C-alpha positions in Angstrom: 19.4 18.2 13.2 20.5 14.7 14.1 22.7 12.4 11.5 19.4 9.8 11.7 16.8 12.5 10.9 19.3 13.7 8.3 19.5 10.4 7.0 15.5 9.5 7.4 14.8 12.9 5.6 16.8 11.7 2.5 15.4 8.4 2.0 11.7 9.9 3.1 13.0 12.5 -0.6 14.6 9.7 -2.7 11.0 7.1 -2.1 8.9 10.2 -3.2 11.0 10.7 -6.3 11.0 7.6 -7.1 7.1 7.4 -5.8 7.0 10.4 -8.5 7.8 8.7 -11.1 5.6 5.9 -10.8 2.5 7.8 -10.4 3.1 9.2 -13.4 4.1 5.4 -15.3 0.9 4.9 -13.7 -0.9 7.8 -15.7 0.6 8.2 -18.6 -0.7 3.9 -18.8 -4.4 5.6 -18.0 -4.1 7.7 -20.7 -3.2 4.9 -23.0 -6.4 2.9 -21.9 -8.0 6.1 -22.4 -7.4 6.3 -26.3 -8.3 2.3 -26.2 -11.4 2.2 -25.1 -14.3 2.2 -26.4 -16.7 2.9 -24.0 -17.1 4.7 -20.5 -14.1 4.8 -19.0 -15.0 4.4 -15.4 -15.9 1.1 -14.1 -16.6 1.5 -10.8 -16.2 -2.7 -10.4 -13.0 -2.4 -11.6 -12.5 0.1 -9.3 -13.1 -2.1 -6.1 -11.5 -4.7 -8.1 -7.9 -2.2 -7.8 -8.5 -1.5 -3.9 -10.0 -5.1 -2.7 -6.2 -6.4 -3.4 -4.3 -3.4 -2.5 -6.5 -3.8 1.1 -5.4 -7.9 0.6 -1.7 -6.7 -0.3 -1.4 -3.8 2.6 0.9 -5.0 5.4 0.7 -1.5 7.8 2.3 0.4 8.8 -0.4 2.4 7.4 -3.5 1.6 7.7 -6.4 0.0 5.5 -8.1 3.2 5.4 -5.1 5.7 4.5 -4.5 3.3 1.9 -8.3 3.0 0.2 -7.7 7.4 0.2 -5.0 7.6 -1.2 -5.8 5.4 -3.6 -9.0 6.5 -4.4 -7.9 10.1 -5.3 -4.8 8.2 -7.5 -7.3 6.5 -9.3 -9.5 9.8 -9.8 -6.6 11.3 -11.9 -5.7 8.8 -14.0 -9.3 8.1 -15.5 -9.1 12.3 -15.3 -6.5 11.7 -18.0 -8.7 9.4 -20.0 
């Protein structure tokens, strides 16, 4: 394996660790929201709002469809914690 490939993989590993930390922070906030929320925890209009906002912010190379699928899963997992 080339040194360049090792460096790139190390950067990916570091990003994965950062994303894991951020995902767990998001999940903890979802738990807090669940404790404070009165009424149903699932609000499809809020989910749609989040997806539209992120799609506008996305500059690639991740395709919009892939980003949407990822965030639907993330929001589903966080909603389960609410």
